[in-house]
C-alpha positions as CSV (number, residue, x, y, z in Angstrom):
1,M,6.4,-4.1,-17.7
2,K,4.1,-6.1,-19.9
3,N,0.8,-7.4,-18.7
4,V,2.1,-10.9,-18.0
5,L,-1.4,-12.3,-17.1
6,N,-3.3,-10.6,-20.0
7,T,-5.7,-9.1,-17.4
8,D,-8.1,-6.9,-19.3
9,L,-9.4,-4.0,-17.3
10,S,-10.8,-2.1,-20.3
11,G,-13.7,0.2,-19.4
12,K,-13.1,-0.1,-15.7
13,V,-12.4,2.8,-13.3
14,A,-9.5,2.2,-11.0
15,V,-8.7,4.4,-8.0
16,V,-5.3,4.4,-6.4
17,T,-4.5,6.2,-3.2
18,G,-0.9,7.2,-2.4
19,A,-0.4,7.2,-6.2
20,G,2.5,9.6,-6.1
21,G,4.7,7.1,-4.2
22,V,7.2,4.6,-5.6
23,L,5.0,1.5,-5.4
24,C,1.6,3.0,-6.1
25,S,2.8,5.0,-9.1
26,E,3.9,1.7,-10.5
27,F,0.5,0.1,-9.7
28,S,-1.2,3.1,-11.5
29,R,0.9,2.5,-14.6
30,V,0.1,-1.2,-14.5
31,L,-3.6,-0.7,-14.2
32,A,-3.6,1.9,-17.1
33,R,-1.7,-0.5,-19.3
34,A,-4.3,-3.1,-18.6
35,G,-6.9,-0.7,-20.0
36,A,-8.4,0.9,-16.8
37,K,-9.2,4.6,-16.5
38,V,-7.0,5.5,-13.5
39,A,-7.8,8.1,-10.8
40,L,-4.5,8.9,-9.0
41,L,-5.1,10.2,-5.5
42,D,-2.4,11.7,-3.3
43,I,-2.0,14.4,-0.7
44,N,0.7,15.7,-3.0
45,E,-1.3,16.4,-6.1
46,E,1.8,17.5,-8.0
47,A,3.4,14.1,-7.6
48,A,0.2,12.3,-8.6
49,E,-0.1,14.6,-11.7
50,A,3.5,13.8,-12.8
51,V,2.6,10.1,-12.8
52,A,-0.8,10.7,-14.5
53,A,1.0,12.8,-17.2
54,A,3.4,9.9,-17.9
55,I,0.5,7.5,-18.2
56,R,-1.3,9.8,-20.7
57,Q,1.9,10.1,-22.7
58,E,1.9,6.3,-23.0
59,G,-1.6,6.5,-24.4
60,G,-3.4,5.6,-21.1
61,K,-6.2,7.3,-19.4
62,A,-5.4,9.0,-16.0
63,R,-6.4,11.9,-13.9
64,A,-4.8,13.2,-10.7
65,Y,-6.7,14.4,-7.6
66,R,-5.5,15.8,-4.3
67,C,-6.9,13.7,-1.5
68,D,-6.4,13.6,2.2
69,V,-7.1,10.0,3.2
70,L,-7.5,11.1,6.8
71,S,-10.5,13.3,6.0
72,A,-13.8,11.5,5.5
73,E,-15.3,14.6,3.9
74,N,-12.5,15.1,1.5
75,C,-12.6,11.4,0.5
76,R,-16.3,11.7,-0.3
77,Q,-15.8,14.9,-2.3
78,V,-13.0,13.3,-4.3
79,A,-15.1,10.1,-4.9
80,D,-18.0,12.2,-6.2
81,Q,-15.6,14.1,-8.5
82,V,-14.0,10.9,-9.8
83,Q,-17.4,9.5,-10.6
84,R,-18.3,12.6,-12.5
85,D,-15.0,12.6,-14.4
86,L,-14.5,8.9,-15.1
87,G,-17.5,7.0,-13.9
88,P,-18.2,4.8,-10.8
89,C,-15.3,3.1,-9.2
90,D,-14.7,-0.6,-10.1
91,I,-11.3,-1.1,-8.4
92,L,-10.0,0.6,-5.3
93,L,-6.3,0.1,-4.5
94,N,-5.6,1.4,-1.0
95,G,-1.9,2.3,-1.2
96,A,-1.7,5.4,1.0
97,G,0.3,4.8,4.2
98,G,3.8,4.8,5.6
99,N,5.9,5.3,8.7
100,N,7.2,8.4,10.5
101,P,10.3,9.0,12.6
102,R,8.2,10.1,15.5
103,A,7.0,6.5,15.9
104,T,10.4,4.8,15.4
105,T,12.9,3.9,18.1
106,D,16.6,4.6,17.6
107,K,17.7,1.1,18.7
108,E,16.4,-2.4,18.1
109,Y,16.7,-3.5,21.7
110,Y,16.3,-1.8,25.1
111,F,19.4,-1.9,27.2
112,E,20.0,-0.7,30.8
113,G,20.7,3.0,30.8
114,D,18.8,3.8,27.6
115,L,16.0,5.5,29.5
116,D,18.4,8.3,30.5
117,A,20.6,8.3,27.4
118,E,20.4,10.6,24.4
119,V,18.4,8.0,22.4
120,K,14.8,7.7,21.5
121,S,13.7,4.6,23.3
122,F,10.3,2.9,23.4
123,F,9.4,5.2,26.4
124,D,10.1,8.3,24.3
125,L,7.6,7.5,21.5
126,S,5.0,10.2,21.4
127,A,1.3,9.4,21.4
128,D,0.9,11.9,18.5
129,G,3.5,10.1,16.4
130,V,2.1,6.7,17.0
131,S,-1.4,7.9,16.3
132,F,-0.3,9.6,13.1
133,V,1.2,6.4,11.7
134,F,-1.6,4.1,12.8
135,N,-4.2,6.5,11.4
136,L,-2.4,7.1,8.2
137,N,-2.3,3.4,7.5
138,F,-5.6,2.1,9.0
139,L,-8.0,5.1,8.8
140,G,-6.2,6.0,5.5
141,T,-7.6,2.7,4.2
142,L,-11.0,2.7,6.0
143,L,-12.1,6.2,4.9
144,P,-11.4,5.8,1.2
145,T,-13.1,2.4,1.3
146,Q,-16.2,4.0,2.8
147,A,-16.2,6.7,0.1
148,F,-15.5,4.5,-3.0
149,A,-17.1,1.1,-2.0
150,R,-20.5,2.9,-2.0
151,Q,-20.1,3.2,-5.8
152,M,-19.5,-0.5,-6.0
153,L,-22.8,-1.6,-4.4
154,G,-25.1,-3.4,-6.8
155,R,-22.3,-3.8,-9.4
156,P,-20.8,-7.3,-9.0
157,G,-17.3,-7.8,-10.1
158,C,-15.8,-4.9,-8.2
159,N,-12.6,-5.2,-6.2
160,I,-10.7,-3.7,-3.3
161,L,-7.0,-4.3,-3.0
162,N,-5.2,-3.3,0.2
163,I,-1.5,-2.9,0.8
164,S,-0.4,-4.8,3.9
165,S,3.2,-5.7,4.7
166,M,5.3,-8.7,5.6
167,N,5.8,-7.1,9.0
168,A,2.1,-7.7,9.6
169,F,3.1,-11.3,10.1
170,T,6.2,-10.8,12.1
171,P,6.8,-7.2,13.5
172,L,10.1,-5.5,12.6
173,T,12.3,-3.9,15.2
174,K,12.2,-0.1,15.7
175,I,8.8,0.5,14.0
176,P,6.0,-0.8,16.4
177,A,3.3,1.6,15.2
178,Y,3.8,0.8,11.5
179,S,4.0,-3.0,12.2
180,G,0.8,-2.9,14.3
181,A,-1.0,-0.8,11.7
182,K,-0.2,-3.2,8.9
183,A,-1.3,-6.1,11.0
184,A,-4.6,-4.2,11.3
185,I,-4.8,-3.8,7.5
186,S,-4.5,-7.6,7.1
187,N,-7.2,-8.2,9.7
188,F,-9.4,-5.4,8.1
189,T,-8.9,-7.0,4.7
190,Q,-10.4,-10.3,6.0
191,W,-13.2,-8.4,7.7
192,L,-14.1,-6.5,4.6
193,A,-14.0,-9.6,2.5
194,V,-16.7,-11.2,4.7
195,H,-18.7,-8.0,5.0
196,F,-18.9,-7.4,1.2
197,S,-19.1,-11.1,0.2
198,K,-22.9,-10.9,-0.5
199,A,-22.5,-7.7,-2.5
200,G,-20.2,-9.3,-5.0
201,I,-17.1,-7.2,-4.0
202,R,-13.9,-9.2,-3.6
203,V,-11.3,-7.8,-1.1
204,N,-7.7,-9.0,-0.9
205,A,-4.3,-7.6,0.0
206,I,-0.7,-8.0,-1.0
207,A,2.1,-7.9,1.7
208,P,5.3,-6.6,0.1
209,G,8.6,-7.5,1.7
210,F,11.5,-5.2,1.4
211,F,11.3,-2.6,-1.4
212,V,13.3,0.6,-1.3
213,T,10.9,3.6,-1.1
214,K,11.1,7.3,-0.1
215,Q,9.8,6.4,3.3
216,N,12.3,3.7,4.3
217,E,15.5,4.6,2.3
218,K,17.0,6.5,5.3
219,L,16.8,3.3,7.4
220,L,18.4,1.3,4.6
221,F,21.1,3.6,3.3
222,D,23.3,6.3,5.0
223,E,23.8,9.8,3.7
224,A,26.6,8.6,1.4
225,G,24.3,6.0,-0.1
226,S,26.0,3.0,1.5
227,P,23.9,0.1,3.0
228,T,23.2,0.4,6.7
229,P,23.7,-2.5,9.1
230,R,19.9,-2.9,8.9
231,T,20.1,-3.5,5.2
232,G,22.7,-6.2,5.8
233,K,20.4,-7.9,8.2
234,I,17.4,-7.7,5.8
235,L,19.3,-9.2,2.9
236,A,20.8,-11.9,5.1
237,A,17.3,-12.9,6.1
238,T,15.9,-12.7,2.5
239,P,16.7,-16.0,0.8
240,M,16.7,-14.3,-2.6
241,G,19.4,-12.0,-1.3
242,R,18.1,-8.7,-2.7
243,F,15.4,-6.0,-2.4
244,G,12.3,-6.4,-4.5
245,K,11.6,-4.2,-7.6
246,A,8.3,-2.3,-7.8
247,E,7.4,-4.1,-11.0
248,E,7.7,-7.4,-9.3
249,L,4.4,-6.7,-7.5
250,S,2.5,-6.2,-10.7
251,G,1.8,-9.8,-11.4
252,A,0.1,-10.3,-8.0
253,V,-1.9,-7.1,-8.4
254,L,-3.2,-8.1,-11.9
255,F,-3.9,-11.6,-10.7
256,L,-6.0,-10.6,-7.7
257,L,-7.9,-8.1,-9.7
258,N,-8.7,-10.6,-12.5
259,N,-12.3,-11.6,-12.1
260,E,-11.7,-14.8,-14.1
261,A,-8.4,-16.0,-12.7
262,A,-9.2,-15.1,-9.1
263,S,-13.0,-15.2,-9.0
264,F,-13.2,-17.4,-5.9
265,I,-10.4,-15.6,-4.0
266,T,-11.3,-13.1,-1.3
267,G,-9.9,-12.3,2.1
268,V,-6.3,-13.4,1.3
269,V,-3.1,-11.5,2.1
270,L,-0.4,-12.5,-0.3
271,P,3.2,-12.1,0.8
272,I,5.7,-11.0,-1.9
273,D,8.9,-11.0,-0.1
274,G,11.7,-13.0,-1.7
275,G,11.2,-15.7,0.9
276,F,11.7,-13.5,4.0
277,S,8.6,-14.8,5.8
278,A,9.5,-18.4,5.1
279,Y,13.1,-18.2,6.4
280,S,13.8,-19.1,10.1
281,G,17.3,-17.8,10.0
282,V,18.8,-21.3,10.2
């Protein structure tokens, strides 16, 4: 996708966590095409390297790093290595996150008898599963921010961009931990924006609606690849009547990172959801 806003990130170092995933790999390519040197971080280094190699083949500058966003020590180690390899971080895109079946109920509603039935109800969600999802999303944003924002201090014009979700505004059924974690990301984005406002660091977030990724495809399509009833409900509640495409997030990313176009914007969470959050269902 071309740089529709002509955002110039030449000479800047951009760090993307979760860079091996569907959306964050696209963000990494977009940042590289805008001229940034991109550090692609992922627990799956092989996946990150595949994206980095594709960026280099296009003529961009990119390096992959294995990073566990739930380890403060590892985040600091990777931050130091990125600074040695590419220079201090100018842009941090916190994309690592996701859901887990251990924190997902089988049914949307509780009905009498579910407690003793062969279904995973709200009462069957494990503390470990819920903690994992919440930590992956919230701590997985906080810890990389601690590691990389340190390199931004005293260098006005740096940016942090978090990935929230439209379910931070209205929680989705079946995924309470993920919905709550993304609501925390939106709140944390506002907190960080205020906290770093005197340091010249802008902090914003995007809130994607429904995009098909590796983490949600099993909820959206069955084993034969046919849409599930949940997909039908989603599309019926999305005025534009379709899922989003990864490249359709690029314009918002480039806009919020543009220090000329968005210089007075900090602490916002921008929905990109095909109208989902605006539709009442009537």
